[in-house]
Phi, psi and omega in degrees: 000140180290153176241148174248137181244131179234136177248138178206161180244139177238145173213081182240127180293157179303312182299315181295317180300311181295321182294317187264334189239022183287335182292148184297330183262006184290151178235159176243132178258127181235156174249125181286170178294345177263003177091003178281148177258126180238150177239125177231153177297136179301331181299332178291337182265343184305324179298340183261001181283126177239182177297337177278346182109208175253106183223132176137186180257142185228153176238121177253131176240128176235157179280182182298339178262015180063029174270140182304133172245311180198159175219132177218148175273127185252350176193000000 
């Protein structure tokens, strides 16, 4: 099955992330470097949350049916 790769940058403060995305069903909307808008569960980003917040470049990989495969911080 084919995979799609999306790159995006986040700069969300710790306080804002917790305030807005603390709920289990909350989602984060991001704009990729190609201008596409994606929506992902906030829970997928929590492992990357630091005291500085969510800051950096990320790579999202989904399968051909747009099901989550992996997310990694690349910078």
